[in-house]
mmCIF file of the N, C-alpha and C atoms, coordinates in Angstrom:
data_MODEL
# 
_entry.id   MODEL 
# 
loop_
_atom_site.group_PDB 
_atom_site.id 
_atom_site.type_symbol 
_atom_site.label_atom_id 
_atom_site.label_alt_id 
_atom_site.label_comp_id 
_atom_site.label_asym_id 
_atom_site.label_entity_id 
_atom_site.label_seq_id 
_atom_site.pdbx_PDB_ins_code 
_atom_site.Cartn_x 
_atom_site.Cartn_y 
_atom_site.Cartn_z 
_atom_site.occupancy 
_atom_site.B_iso_or_equiv 
_atom_site.pdbx_formal_charge 
_atom_site.auth_seq_id 
_atom_site.auth_comp_id 
_atom_site.auth_asym_id 
_atom_site.auth_atom_id 
_atom_site.pdbx_PDB_model_num 
ATOM 1   N N  . MET A 1 1  ? 0.841  -1.172 0.000   1.00 0.00 ? 1  MET A N  1 
ATOM 2   C CA . MET A 1 1  ? 0.000  0.000  0.000   1.00 0.00 ? 1  MET A CA 1 
ATOM 3   C C  . MET A 1 1  ? 0.885  1.235  0.000   1.00 0.00 ? 1  MET A C  1 
ATOM 4   N N  . LYS A 1 2  ? 0.685  2.095  -0.946  1.00 0.00 ? 2  LYS A N  1 
ATOM 5   C CA . LYS A 1 2  ? 1.486  3.305  -1.064  1.00 0.00 ? 2  LYS A CA 1 
ATOM 6   C C  . LYS A 1 2  ? 0.687  4.482  -0.505  1.00 0.00 ? 2  LYS A C  1 
ATOM 7   N N  . ILE A 1 3  ? 1.323  5.236  0.411   1.00 0.00 ? 3  ILE A N  1 
ATOM 8   C CA . ILE A 1 3  ? 0.650  6.372  1.041   1.00 0.00 ? 3  ILE A CA 1 
ATOM 9   C C  . ILE A 1 3  ? 1.351  7.653  0.610   1.00 0.00 ? 3  ILE A C  1 
ATOM 10  N N  . ASP A 1 4  ? 0.563  8.647  0.277   1.00 0.00 ? 4  ASP A N  1 
ATOM 11  C CA . ASP A 1 4  ? 1.088  9.945  -0.149  1.00 0.00 ? 4  ASP A CA 1 
ATOM 12  C C  . ASP A 1 4  ? 1.961  10.534 0.961   1.00 0.00 ? 4  ASP A C  1 
ATOM 13  N N  . PRO A 1 5  ? 3.220  10.903 0.659   1.00 0.00 ? 5  PRO A N  1 
ATOM 14  C CA . PRO A 1 5  ? 4.115  11.475 1.685   1.00 0.00 ? 5  PRO A CA 1 
ATOM 15  C C  . PRO A 1 5  ? 3.538  12.712 2.369   1.00 0.00 ? 5  PRO A C  1 
ATOM 16  N N  . LYS A 1 6  ? 2.757  13.510 1.649   1.00 0.00 ? 6  LYS A N  1 
ATOM 17  C CA . LYS A 1 6  ? 2.147  14.698 2.262   1.00 0.00 ? 6  LYS A CA 1 
ATOM 18  C C  . LYS A 1 6  ? 1.140  14.291 3.332   1.00 0.00 ? 6  LYS A C  1 
ATOM 19  N N  . LEU A 1 7  ? 0.433  13.203 3.081   1.00 0.00 ? 7  LEU A N  1 
ATOM 20  C CA . LEU A 1 7  ? -0.529 12.697 4.056   1.00 0.00 ? 7  LEU A CA 1 
ATOM 21  C C  . LEU A 1 7  ? 0.198  12.177 5.292   1.00 0.00 ? 7  LEU A C  1 
ATOM 22  N N  . LEU A 1 8  ? 1.328  11.476 5.085   1.00 0.00 ? 8  LEU A N  1 
ATOM 23  C CA . LEU A 1 8  ? 2.123  10.999 6.219   1.00 0.00 ? 8  LEU A CA 1 
ATOM 24  C C  . LEU A 1 8  ? 2.651  12.166 7.051   1.00 0.00 ? 8  LEU A C  1 
ATOM 25  N N  . ASP A 1 9  ? 3.097  13.222 6.380   1.00 0.00 ? 9  ASP A N  1 
ATOM 26  C CA . ASP A 1 9  ? 3.570  14.409 7.102   1.00 0.00 ? 9  ASP A CA 1 
ATOM 27  C C  . ASP A 1 9  ? 2.449  15.014 7.946   1.00 0.00 ? 9  ASP A C  1 
ATOM 28  N N  . LYS A 1 10 ? 1.269  15.089 7.367   1.00 0.00 ? 10 LYS A N  1 
ATOM 29  C CA . LYS A 1 10 ? 0.117  15.644 8.089   1.00 0.00 ? 10 LYS A CA 1 
ATOM 30  C C  . LYS A 1 10 ? -0.228 14.771 9.305   1.00 0.00 ? 10 LYS A C  1 
ATOM 31  N N  . LEU A 1 11 ? -0.205 13.455 9.131   1.00 0.00 ? 11 LEU A N  1 
ATOM 32  C CA . LEU A 1 11 ? -0.478 12.549 10.250  1.00 0.00 ? 11 LEU A CA 1 
ATOM 33  C C  . LEU A 1 11 ? 0.547  12.726 11.362  1.00 0.00 ? 11 LEU A C  1 
ATOM 34  N N  . ALA A 1 12 ? 1.808  12.862 10.990  1.00 0.00 ? 12 ALA A N  1 
ATOM 35  C CA . ALA A 1 12 ? 2.864  13.055 11.985  1.00 0.00 ? 12 ALA A CA 1 
ATOM 36  C C  . ALA A 1 12 ? 2.673  14.368 12.731  1.00 0.00 ? 12 ALA A C  1 
ATOM 37  N N  . GLU A 1 13 ? 2.321  15.427 12.001  1.00 0.00 ? 13 GLU A N  1 
ATOM 38  C CA . GLU A 1 13 ? 2.075  16.720 12.649  1.00 0.00 ? 13 GLU A CA 1 
ATOM 39  C C  . GLU A 1 13 ? 0.911  16.630 13.630  1.00 0.00 ? 13 GLU A C  1 
ATOM 40  N N  . GLU A 1 14 ? -0.137 15.938 13.229  1.00 0.00 ? 14 GLU A N  1 
ATOM 41  C CA . GLU A 1 14 ? -1.306 15.781 14.093  1.00 0.00 ? 14 GLU A CA 1 
ATOM 42  C C  . GLU A 1 14 ? -0.965 14.964 15.344  1.00 0.00 ? 14 GLU A C  1 
ATOM 43  N N  . GLU A 1 15 ? -0.132 13.940 15.179  1.00 0.00 ? 15 GLU A N  1 
ATOM 44  C CA . GLU A 1 15 ? 0.282  13.130 16.327  1.00 0.00 ? 15 GLU A CA 1 
ATOM 45  C C  . GLU A 1 15 ? 1.067  13.986 17.328  1.00 0.00 ? 15 GLU A C  1 
ATOM 46  N N  . VAL A 1 16 ? 1.985  14.776 16.816  1.00 0.00 ? 16 VAL A N  1 
ATOM 47  C CA . VAL A 1 16 ? 2.764  15.658 17.694  1.00 0.00 ? 16 VAL A CA 1 
ATOM 48  C C  . VAL A 1 16 ? 1.844  16.651 18.387  1.00 0.00 ? 16 VAL A C  1 
ATOM 49  N N  . GLN A 1 17 ? 0.908  17.230 17.643  1.00 0.00 ? 17 GLN A N  1 
ATOM 50  C CA . GLN A 1 17 ? -0.009 18.204 18.236  1.00 0.00 ? 17 GLN A CA 1 
ATOM 51  C C  . GLN A 1 17 ? -0.866 17.563 19.332  1.00 0.00 ? 17 GLN A C  1 
ATOM 52  N N  . ALA A 1 18 ? -1.321 16.342 19.110  1.00 0.00 ? 18 ALA A N  1 
ATOM 53  C CA . ALA A 1 18 ? -2.126 15.631 20.115  1.00 0.00 ? 18 ALA A CA 1 
ATOM 54  C C  . ALA A 1 18 ? -1.305 15.387 21.380  1.00 0.00 ? 18 ALA A C  1 
ATOM 55  N N  . LEU A 1 19 ? -0.046 15.003 21.226  1.00 0.00 ? 19 LEU A N  1 
ATOM 56  C CA . LEU A 1 19 ? 0.811  14.790 22.397  1.00 0.00 ? 19 LEU A CA 1 
ATOM 57  C C  . LEU A 1 19 ? 1.058  16.097 23.145  1.00 0.00 ? 19 LEU A C  1 
ATOM 58  N N  . LEU A 1 20 ? 1.293  17.174 22.405  1.00 0.00 ? 20 LEU A N  1 
ATOM 59  C CA . LEU A 1 20 ? 1.504  18.477 23.059  1.00 0.00 ? 20 LEU A CA 1 
ATOM 60  C C  . LEU A 1 20 ? 0.245  18.933 23.794  1.00 0.00 ? 20 LEU A C  1 
ATOM 61  N N  . ASP A 1 21 ? -0.915 18.742 23.173  1.00 0.00 ? 21 ASP A N  1 
ATOM 62  C CA . ASP A 1 21 ? -2.174 19.093 23.834  1.00 0.00 ? 21 ASP A CA 1 
ATOM 63  C C  . ASP A 1 21 ? -2.347 18.273 25.111  1.00 0.00 ? 21 ASP A C  1 
ATOM 64  N N  . GLY A 1 22 ? -1.993 16.991 25.063  1.00 0.00 ? 22 GLY A N  1 
ATOM 65  C CA . GLY A 1 22 ? -2.107 16.137 26.245  1.00 0.00 ? 22 GLY A CA 1 
ATOM 66  C C  . GLY A 1 22 ? -1.174 16.565 27.361  1.00 0.00 ? 22 GLY A C  1 
ATOM 67  N N  . ILE A 1 23 ? 0.035  16.983 27.008  1.00 0.00 ? 23 ILE A N  1 
ATOM 68  C CA . ILE A 1 23 ? 0.989  17.453 28.024  1.00 0.00 ? 23 ILE A CA 1 
ATOM 69  C C  . ILE A 1 23 ? 0.476  18.720 28.705  1.00 0.00 ? 23 ILE A C  1 
ATOM 70  N N  . ARG A 1 24 ? -0.234 19.540 27.951  1.00 0.00 ? 24 ARG A N  1 
ATOM 71  C CA . ARG A 1 24 ? -0.780 20.787 28.527  1.00 0.00 ? 24 ARG A CA 1 
ATOM 72  C C  . ARG A 1 24 ? -2.003 20.536 29.410  1.00 0.00 ? 24 ARG A C  1 
ATOM 73  N N  . ASP A 1 25 ? -2.655 19.382 29.223  1.00 0.00 ? 25 ASP A N  1 
ATOM 74  C CA . ASP A 1 25 ? -3.832 19.033 30.009  1.00 0.00 ? 25 ASP A CA 1 
ATOM 75  C C  . ASP A 1 25 ? -3.394 18.484 31.366  1.00 0.00 ? 25 ASP A C  1 
ATOM 76  N N  . GLU A 1 26 ? -3.876 19.092 32.441  1.00 0.00 ? 26 GLU A N  1 
ATOM 77  C CA . GLU A 1 26 ? -3.457 18.726 33.799  1.00 0.00 ? 26 GLU A CA 1 
ATOM 78  C C  . GLU A 1 26 ? -3.731 17.258 34.120  1.00 0.00 ? 26 GLU A C  1 
ATOM 79  N N  . GLU A 1 27 ? -4.891 16.753 33.730  1.00 0.00 ? 27 GLU A N  1 
ATOM 80  C CA . GLU A 1 27 ? -5.228 15.358 34.035  1.00 0.00 ? 27 GLU A CA 1 
ATOM 81  C C  . GLU A 1 27 ? -4.401 14.368 33.220  1.00 0.00 ? 27 GLU A C  1 
ATOM 82  N N  . LEU A 1 28 ? -4.297 14.607 31.926  1.00 0.00 ? 28 LEU A N  1 
ATOM 83  C CA . LEU A 1 28 ? -3.514 13.694 31.087  1.00 0.00 ? 28 LEU A CA 1 
ATOM 84  C C  . LEU A 1 28 ? -2.040 13.686 31.485  1.00 0.00 ? 28 LEU A C  1 
ATOM 85  N N  . ARG A 1 29 ? -1.544 14.835 31.902  1.00 0.00 ? 29 ARG A N  1 
ATOM 86  C CA . ARG A 1 29 ? -0.136 14.936 32.289  1.00 0.00 ? 29 ARG A CA 1 
ATOM 87  C C  . ARG A 1 29 ? 0.169  14.049 33.497  1.00 0.00 ? 29 ARG A C  1 
ATOM 88  N N  . GLN A 1 30 ? -0.845 13.715 34.277  1.00 0.00 ? 30 GLN A N  1 
ATOM 89  C CA . GLN A 1 30 ? -0.679 12.854 35.443  1.00 0.00 ? 30 GLN A CA 1 
ATOM 90  C C  . GLN A 1 30 ? -1.003 11.393 35.144  1.00 0.00 ? 30 GLN A C  1 
ATOM 91  N N  . ASN A 1 31 ? -1.462 11.099 33.928  1.00 0.00 ? 31 ASN A N  1 
ATOM 92  C CA . ASN A 1 31 ? -1.887 9.759  33.554  1.00 0.00 ? 31 ASN A CA 1 
ATOM 93  C C  . ASN A 1 31 ? -0.685 8.920  33.093  1.00 0.00 ? 31 ASN A C  1 
ATOM 94  N N  . PRO A 1 32 ? -0.346 7.845  33.821  1.00 0.00 ? 32 PRO A N  1 
ATOM 95  C CA . PRO A 1 32 ? 0.813  7.029  33.454  1.00 0.00 ? 32 PRO A CA 1 
ATOM 96  C C  . PRO A 1 32 ? 0.734  6.428  32.049  1.00 0.00 ? 32 PRO A C  1 
ATOM 97  N N  . ALA A 1 33 ? -0.456 6.050  31.607  1.00 0.00 ? 33 ALA A N  1 
ATOM 98  C CA . ALA A 1 33 ? -0.605 5.469  30.263  1.00 0.00 ? 33 ALA A CA 1 
ATOM 99  C C  . ALA A 1 33 ? -0.275 6.510  29.193  1.00 0.00 ? 33 ALA A C  1 
ATOM 100 N N  . PHE A 1 34 ? -0.737 7.728  29.398  1.00 0.00 ? 34 PHE A N  1 
ATOM 101 C CA . PHE A 1 34 ? -0.439 8.792  28.437  1.00 0.00 ? 34 PHE A CA 1 
ATOM 102 C C  . PHE A 1 34 ? 1.053  9.108  28.438  1.00 0.00 ? 34 PHE A C  1 
ATOM 103 N N  . LEU A 1 35 ? 1.634  9.193  29.617  1.00 0.00 ? 35 LEU A N  1 
ATOM 104 C CA . LEU A 1 35 ? 3.069  9.486  29.708  1.00 0.00 ? 35 LEU A CA 1 
ATOM 105 C C  . LEU A 1 35 ? 3.898  8.387  29.054  1.00 0.00 ? 35 LEU A C  1 
ATOM 106 N N  . ALA A 1 36 ? 3.432  7.146  29.149  1.00 0.00 ? 36 ALA A N  1 
ATOM 107 C CA . ALA A 1 36 ? 4.126  6.043  28.475  1.00 0.00 ? 36 ALA A CA 1 
ATOM 108 C C  . ALA A 1 36 ? 4.096  6.238  26.959  1.00 0.00 ? 36 ALA A C  1 
ATOM 109 N N  . LYS A 1 37 ? 2.974  6.728  26.442  1.00 0.00 ? 37 LYS A N  1 
ATOM 110 C CA . LYS A 1 37 ? 2.878  6.994  25.002  1.00 0.00 ? 37 LYS A CA 1 
ATOM 111 C C  . LYS A 1 37 ? 3.833  8.120  24.593  1.00 0.00 ? 37 LYS A C  1 
ATOM 112 N N  . VAL A 1 38 ? 3.937  9.137  25.427  1.00 0.00 ? 38 VAL A N  1 
ATOM 113 C CA . VAL A 1 38 ? 4.860  10.245 25.136  1.00 0.00 ? 38 VAL A CA 1 
ATOM 114 C C  . VAL A 1 38 ? 6.298  9.733  25.135  1.00 0.00 ? 38 VAL A C  1 
ATOM 115 N N  . ARG A 1 39 ? 6.651  8.948  26.156  1.00 0.00 ? 39 ARG A N  1 
ATOM 116 C CA . ARG A 1 39 ? 8.007  8.396  26.218  1.00 0.00 ? 39 ARG A CA 1 
ATOM 117 C C  . ARG A 1 39 ? 8.299  7.507  25.018  1.00 0.00 ? 39 ARG A C  1 
ATOM 118 N N  . GLN A 1 40 ? 7.333  6.697  24.603  1.00 0.00 ? 40 GLN A N  1 
ATOM 119 C CA . GLN A 1 40 ? 7.527  5.823  23.445  1.00 0.00 ? 40 GLN A CA 1 
ATOM 120 C C  . GLN A 1 40 ? 7.717  6.645  22.181  1.00 0.00 ? 40 GLN A C  1 
ATOM 121 N N  . PHE A 1 41 ? 6.953  7.729  22.040  1.00 0.00 ? 41 PHE A N  1 
ATOM 122 C CA . PHE A 1 41 ? 7.104  8.604  20.872  1.00 0.00 ? 41 PHE A CA 1 
ATOM 123 C C  . PHE A 1 41 ? 8.511  9.202  20.845  1.00 0.00 ? 41 PHE A C  1 
ATOM 124 N N  . LEU A 1 42 ? 8.973  9.691  21.984  1.00 0.00 ? 42 LEU A N  1 
ATOM 125 C CA . LEU A 1 42 ? 10.317 10.264 22.051  1.00 0.00 ? 42 LEU A CA 1 
ATOM 126 C C  . LEU A 1 42 ? 11.370 9.220  21.703  1.00 0.00 ? 42 LEU A C  1 
ATOM 127 N N  . LYS A 1 43 ? 11.210 8.026  22.230  1.00 0.00 ? 43 LYS A N  1 
ATOM 128 C CA . LYS A 1 43 ? 12.165 6.941  21.972  1.00 0.00 ? 43 LYS A CA 1 
ATOM 129 C C  . LYS A 1 43 ? 12.150 6.547  20.496  1.00 0.00 ? 43 LYS A C  1 
ATOM 130 N N  . ASP A 1 44 ? 10.964 6.377  19.932  1.00 0.00 ? 44 ASP A N  1 
ATOM 131 C CA . ASP A 1 44 ? 10.838 5.967  18.536  1.00 0.00 ? 44 ASP A CA 1 
ATOM 132 C C  . ASP A 1 44 ? 11.450 6.985  17.577  1.00 0.00 ? 44 ASP A C  1 
ATOM 133 N N  . ASN A 1 45 ? 11.458 8.240  17.970  1.00 0.00 ? 45 ASN A N  1 
ATOM 134 C CA . ASN A 1 45 ? 11.949 9.304  17.099  1.00 0.00 ? 45 ASN A CA 1 
ATOM 135 C C  . ASN A 1 45 ? 13.310 9.836  17.527  1.00 0.00 ? 45 ASN A C  1 
ATOM 136 N N  . ASP A 1 46 ? 14.001 9.091  18.398  1.00 0.00 ? 46 ASP A N  1 
ATOM 137 C CA . ASP A 1 46 ? 15.345 9.453  18.864  1.00 0.00 ? 46 ASP A CA 1 
ATOM 138 C C  . ASP A 1 46 ? 15.426 10.888 19.379  1.00 0.00 ? 46 ASP A C  1 
ATOM 139 N N  . LEU A 1 47 ? 14.425 11.292 20.154  1.00 0.00 ? 47 LEU A N  1 
ATOM 140 C CA . LEU A 1 47 ? 14.417 12.630 20.748  1.00 0.00 ? 47 LEU A CA 1 
ATOM 141 C C  . LEU A 1 47 ? 14.840 12.514 22.207  1.00 0.00 ? 47 LEU A C  1 
ATOM 142 N N  . LYS A 1 48 ? 15.679 13.417 22.638  1.00 0.00 ? 48 LYS A N  1 
ATOM 143 C CA . LYS A 1 48 ? 16.198 13.386 24.006  1.00 0.00 ? 48 LYS A CA 1 
ATOM 144 C C  . LYS A 1 48 ? 15.760 14.650 24.738  1.00 0.00 ? 48 LYS A C  1 
ATOM 145 N N  . THR A 1 49 ? 15.445 14.492 26.012  1.00 0.00 ? 49 THR A N  1 
ATOM 146 C CA . THR A 1 49 ? 15.149 15.633 26.863  1.00 0.00 ? 49 THR A CA 1 
ATOM 147 C C  . THR A 1 49 ? 16.010 15.534 28.105  1.00 0.00 ? 49 THR A C  1 
ATOM 148 N N  . THR A 1 50 ? 16.210 16.669 28.748  1.00 0.00 ? 50 THR A N  1 
ATOM 149 C CA . THR A 1 50 ? 16.967 16.711 29.988  1.00 0.00 ? 50 THR A CA 1 
ATOM 150 C C  . THR A 1 50 ? 16.170 17.507 31.003  1.00 0.00 ? 50 THR A C  1 
ATOM 151 N N  . PRO A 1 51 ? 16.530 17.436 32.276  1.00 0.00 ? 51 PRO A N  1 
ATOM 152 C CA . PRO A 1 51 ? 15.818 18.242 33.272  1.00 0.00 ? 51 PRO A CA 1 
ATOM 153 C C  . PRO A 1 51 ? 15.898 19.736 32.984  1.00 0.00 ? 51 PRO A C  1 
ATOM 154 N N  . GLU A 1 52 ? 16.936 20.176 32.268  1.00 0.00 ? 52 GLU A N  1 
ATOM 155 C CA . GLU A 1 52 ? 17.091 21.592 31.957  1.00 0.00 ? 52 GLU A CA 1 
ATOM 156 C C  . GLU A 1 52 ? 16.214 22.042 30.794  1.00 0.00 ? 52 GLU A C  1 
ATOM 157 N N  . THR A 1 53 ? 15.602 21.098 30.078  1.00 0.00 ? 53 THR A N  1 
ATOM 158 C CA . THR A 1 53 ? 14.775 21.441 28.930  1.00 0.00 ? 53 THR A CA 1 
ATOM 159 C C  . THR A 1 53 ? 13.492 22.099 29.426  1.00 0.00 ? 53 THR A C  1 
ATOM 160 N N  . THR A 1 54 ? 13.299 23.362 29.028  1.00 0.00 ? 54 THR A N  1 
ATOM 161 C CA . THR A 1 54 ? 12.090 24.068 29.448  1.00 0.00 ? 54 THR A CA 1 
ATOM 162 C C  . THR A 1 54 ? 11.167 24.341 28.274  1.00 0.00 ? 54 THR A C  1 
ATOM 163 N N  . ALA A 1 55 ? 11.639 24.156 27.072  1.00 0.00 ? 55 ALA A N  1 
ATOM 164 C CA . ALA A 1 55 ? 10.831 24.368 25.875  1.00 0.00 ? 55 ALA A CA 1 
ATOM 165 C C  . ALA A 1 55 ? 11.051 23.172 24.955  1.00 0.00 ? 55 ALA A C  1 
ATOM 166 N N  . PRO A 1 56 ? 10.120 22.952 24.031  1.00 0.00 ? 56 PRO A N  1 
ATOM 167 C CA . PRO A 1 56 ? 10.342 21.846 23.097  1.00 0.00 ? 56 PRO A CA 1 
ATOM 168 C C  . PRO A 1 56 ? 11.699 22.004 22.400  1.00 0.00 ? 56 PRO A C  1 
ATOM 169 N N  . LEU A 1 57 ? 12.437 20.934 22.350  1.00 0.00 ? 57 LEU A N  1 
ATOM 170 C CA . LEU A 1 57 ? 13.775 20.983 21.794  1.00 0.00 ? 57 LEU A CA 1 
ATOM 171 C C  . LEU A 1 57 ? 14.005 19.750 20.946  1.00 0.00 ? 57 LEU A C  1 
ATOM 172 N N  . VAL A 1 58 ? 14.442 19.968 19.752  1.00 0.00 ? 58 VAL A N  1 
ATOM 173 C CA . VAL A 1 58 ? 14.825 18.871 18.867  1.00 0.00 ? 58 VAL A CA 1 
ATOM 174 C C  . VAL A 1 58 ? 16.254 19.154 18.464  1.00 0.00 ? 58 VAL A C  1 
ATOM 175 N N  . LYS A 1 59 ? 17.119 18.202 18.710  1.00 0.00 ? 59 LYS A N  1 
ATOM 176 C CA . LYS A 1 59 ? 18.528 18.381 18.402  1.00 0.00 ? 59 LYS A CA 1 
ATOM 177 C C  . LYS A 1 59 ? 18.929 17.355 17.360  1.00 0.00 ? 59 LYS A C  1 
ATOM 178 N N  . GLN A 1 60 ? 19.480 17.856 16.284  1.00 0.00 ? 60 GLN A N  1 
ATOM 179 C CA . GLN A 1 60 ? 19.929 16.969 15.218  1.00 0.00 ? 60 GLN A CA 1 
ATOM 180 C C  . GLN A 1 60 ? 21.322 16.469 15.558  1.00 0.00 ? 60 GLN A C  1 
ATOM 181 N N  . ILE A 1 61 ? 21.527 15.195 15.365  1.00 0.00 ? 61 ILE A N  1 
ATOM 182 C CA . ILE A 1 61 ? 22.832 14.609 15.635  1.00 0.00 ? 61 ILE A CA 1 
ATOM 183 C C  . ILE A 1 61 ? 23.745 14.925 14.458  1.00 0.00 ? 61 ILE A C  1 
ATOM 184 N N  . THR A 1 62 ? 24.875 15.526 14.767  1.00 0.00 ? 62 THR A N  1 
ATOM 185 C CA . THR A 1 62 ? 25.844 15.855 13.734  1.00 0.00 ? 62 THR A CA 1 
ATOM 186 C C  . THR A 1 62 ? 27.207 15.358 14.158  1.00 0.00 ? 62 THR A C  1 
ATOM 187 N N  . LYS A 1 63 ? 28.064 15.183 13.209  1.00 0.00 ? 63 LYS A N  1 
ATOM 188 C CA . LYS A 1 63 ? 29.434 14.790 13.489  1.00 0.00 ? 63 LYS A CA 1 
ATOM 189 C C  . LYS A 1 63 ? 30.330 15.964 13.126  1.00 0.00 ? 63 LYS A C  1 
ATOM 190 N N  . GLU A 1 64 ? 31.286 16.254 13.993  1.00 0.00 ? 64 GLU A N  1 
ATOM 191 C CA . GLU A 1 64 ? 32.231 17.316 13.687  1.00 0.00 ? 64 GLU A CA 1 
ATOM 192 C C  . GLU A 1 64 ? 33.306 16.781 12.774  1.00 0.00 ? 64 GLU A C  1 
ATOM 193 N N  . LEU A 1 65 ? 33.669 17.598 11.806  1.00 0.00 ? 65 LEU A N  1 
ATOM 194 C CA . LEU A 1 65 ? 34.758 17.220 10.923  1.00 0.00 ? 65 LEU A CA 1 
ATOM 195 C C  . LEU A 1 65 ? 36.069 17.558 11.609  1.00 0.00 ? 65 LEU A C  1 
ATOM 196 N N  . PRO A 1 66 ? 37.070 16.713 11.480  1.00 0.00 ? 66 PRO A N  1 
ATOM 197 C CA . PRO A 1 66 ? 38.353 17.003 12.122  1.00 0.00 ? 66 PRO A CA 1 
ATOM 198 C C  . PRO A 1 66 ? 39.024 18.207 11.471  1.00 0.00 ? 66 PRO A C  1 
ATOM 199 N N  . ASP A 1 67 ? 39.748 18.977 12.266  1.00 0.00 ? 67 ASP A N  1 
ATOM 200 C CA . ASP A 1 67 ? 40.499 20.120 11.774  1.00 0.00 ? 67 ASP A CA 1 
ATOM 201 C C  . ASP A 1 67 ? 41.898 19.636 11.440  1.00 0.00 ? 67 ASP A C  1 
ATOM 202 N N  . PHE A 1 68 ? 42.216 19.620 10.163  1.00 0.00 ? 68 PHE A N  1 
ATOM 203 C CA . PHE A 1 68 ? 43.517 19.141 9.739   1.00 0.00 ? 68 PHE A CA 1 
ATOM 204 C C  . PHE A 1 68 ? 44.547 20.257 9.658   1.00 0.00 ? 68 PHE A C  1 
ATOM 205 N N  . GLY A 1 69 ? 44.179 21.465 10.030  1.00 0.00 ? 69 GLY A N  1 
ATOM 206 C CA . GLY A 1 69 ? 45.129 22.577 9.989   1.00 0.00 ? 69 GLY A CA 1 
ATOM 207 C C  . GLY A 1 69 ? 45.245 23.161 8.589   1.00 0.00 ? 69 GLY A C  1 
ATOM 208 N N  . GLU A 1 70 ? 46.265 23.964 8.408   1.00 0.00 ? 70 GLU A N  1 
ATOM 209 C CA . GLU A 1 70 ? 46.499 24.604 7.121   1.00 0.00 ? 70 GLU A CA 1 
ATOM 210 C C  . GLU A 1 70 ? 46.990 23.583 6.102   1.00 0.00 ? 70 GLU A C  1 
ATOM 211 N N  . ASP A 1 71 ? 46.762 23.859 4.821   1.00 0.00 ? 71 ASP A N  1 
ATOM 212 C CA . ASP A 1 71 ? 47.179 22.952 3.756   1.00 0.00 ? 71 ASP A CA 1 
ATOM 213 C C  . ASP A 1 71 ? 48.684 22.715 3.757   1.00 0.00 ? 71 ASP A C  1 
ATOM 214 N N  . ASP A 1 72 ? 49.484 23.769 4.088   1.00 0.00 ? 72 ASP A N  1 
ATOM 215 C CA . ASP A 1 72 ? 50.927 23.597 4.045   1.00 0.00 ? 72 ASP A CA 1 
ATOM 216 C C  . ASP A 1 72 ? 51.432 22.738 5.202   1.00 0.00 ? 72 ASP A C  1 
ATOM 217 N N  . ASP A 1 73 ? 50.607 22.474 6.199   1.00 0.00 ? 73 ASP A N  1 
ATOM 218 C CA . ASP A 1 73 ? 50.994 21.613 7.306   1.00 0.00 ? 73 ASP A CA 1 
ATOM 219 C C  . ASP A 1 73 ? 50.779 20.135 7.004   1.00 0.00 ? 73 ASP A C  1 
ATOM 220 N N  . LEU A 1 74 ? 50.045 19.861 5.935   1.00 0.00 ? 74 LEU A N  1 
ATOM 221 C CA . LEU A 1 74 ? 49.726 18.475 5.616   1.00 0.00 ? 74 LEU A CA 1 
ATOM 222 C C  . LEU A 1 74 ? 50.918 17.792 4.955   1.00 0.00 ? 74 LEU A C  1 
ATOM 223 N N  . THR A 1 75 ? 51.138 16.570 5.317   1.00 0.00 ? 75 THR A N  1 
ATOM 224 C CA . THR A 1 75 ? 52.185 15.762 4.707   1.00 0.00 ? 75 THR A CA 1 
ATOM 225 C C  . THR A 1 75 ? 51.516 14.615 3.980   1.00 0.00 ? 75 THR A C  1 
ATOM 226 N N  . VAL A 1 76 ? 51.872 14.455 2.729   1.00 0.00 ? 76 VAL A N  1 
ATOM 227 C CA . VAL A 1 76 ? 51.289 13.388 1.938   1.00 0.00 ? 76 VAL A CA 1 
ATOM 228 C C  . VAL A 1 76 ? 52.358 12.334 1.719   1.00 0.00 ? 76 VAL A C  1 
ATOM 229 N N  . ASN A 1 77 ? 52.055 11.121 2.112   1.00 0.00 ? 77 ASN A N  1 
ATOM 230 C CA . ASN A 1 77 ? 52.969 10.010 1.890   1.00 0.00 ? 77 ASN A CA 1 
ATOM 231 C C  . ASN A 1 77 ? 52.589 9.303  0.606   1.00 0.00 ? 77 ASN A C  1 
ATOM 232 N N  . THR A 1 78 ? 53.569 9.118  -0.247  1.00 0.00 ? 78 THR A N  1 
ATOM 233 C CA . THR A 1 78 ? 53.300 8.388  -1.476  1.00 0.00 ? 78 THR A CA 1 
ATOM 234 C C  . THR A 1 78 ? 54.183 7.160  -1.506  1.00 0.00 ? 78 THR A C  1 
ATOM 235 N N  . MET A 1 79 ? 53.700 6.141  -2.126  1.00 0.00 ? 79 MET A N  1 
ATOM 236 C CA . MET A 1 79 ? 54.471 4.917  -2.260  1.00 0.00 ? 79 MET A CA 1 
ATOM 237 C C  . MET A 1 79 ? 55.121 4.916  -3.637  1.00 0.00 ? 79 MET A C  1 
ATOM 238 N N  . ASP A 1 80 ? 56.318 4.395  -3.714  1.00 0.00 ? 80 ASP A N  1 
ATOM 239 C CA . ASP A 1 80 ? 57.011 4.274  -4.987  1.00 0.00 ? 80 ASP A CA 1 
ATOM 240 C C  . ASP A 1 80 ? 56.380 3.123  -5.749  1.00 0.00 ? 80 ASP A C  1 
ATOM 241 N N  . THR A 1 81 ? 55.708 3.416  -6.836  1.00 0.00 ? 81 THR A N  1 
ATOM 242 C CA . THR A 1 81 ? 54.997 2.379  -7.572  1.00 0.00 ? 81 THR A CA 1 
ATOM 243 C C  . THR A 1 81 ? 55.573 2.211  -8.965  1.00 0.00 ? 81 THR A C  1 
ATOM 244 N N  . LYS A 1 82 ? 56.891 2.153  -9.057  1.00 0.00 ? 82 LYS A N  1 
ATOM 245 C CA . LYS A 1 82 ? 57.531 1.975  -10.372 1.00 0.00 ? 82 LYS A CA 1 
ATOM 246 C C  . LYS A 1 82 ? 57.201 0.585  -10.910 1.00 0.00 ? 82 LYS A C  1 
ATOM 247 N N  . THR A 1 83 ? 56.931 0.557  -12.168 1.00 0.00 ? 83 THR A N  1 
ATOM 248 C CA . THR A 1 83 ? 56.659 -0.729 -12.800 1.00 0.00 ? 83 THR A CA 1 
ATOM 249 C C  . THR A 1 83 ? 57.851 -1.115 -13.656 1.00 0.00 ? 83 THR A C  1 
ATOM 250 N N  . ASN A 1 84 ? 58.106 -2.370 -13.774 1.00 0.00 ? 84 ASN A N  1 
ATOM 251 C CA . ASN A 1 84 ? 59.246 -2.849 -14.576 1.00 0.00 ? 84 ASN A CA 1 
ATOM 252 C C  . ASN A 1 84 ? 58.872 -3.024 -16.002 1.00 0.00 ? 84 ASN A C  1 
# 
């Protein structure tokens, strides 16, 4: 079954909005079943929170590129590949 990507995006947005609405609701915020759903959503989407998080935060995982210094500092080793 092929689903339109725009429809999937809309469903995902609605799911996030429903979870945010539930967190704002005093009763749902105290409901362990609802909190389990929120935790599962965060886990499924690799989202992390900390005690210092006071606003919604999404952090993209990135890798830092190594700093190799200036070009003139680089040394290139070549192998002698003479053929007979």
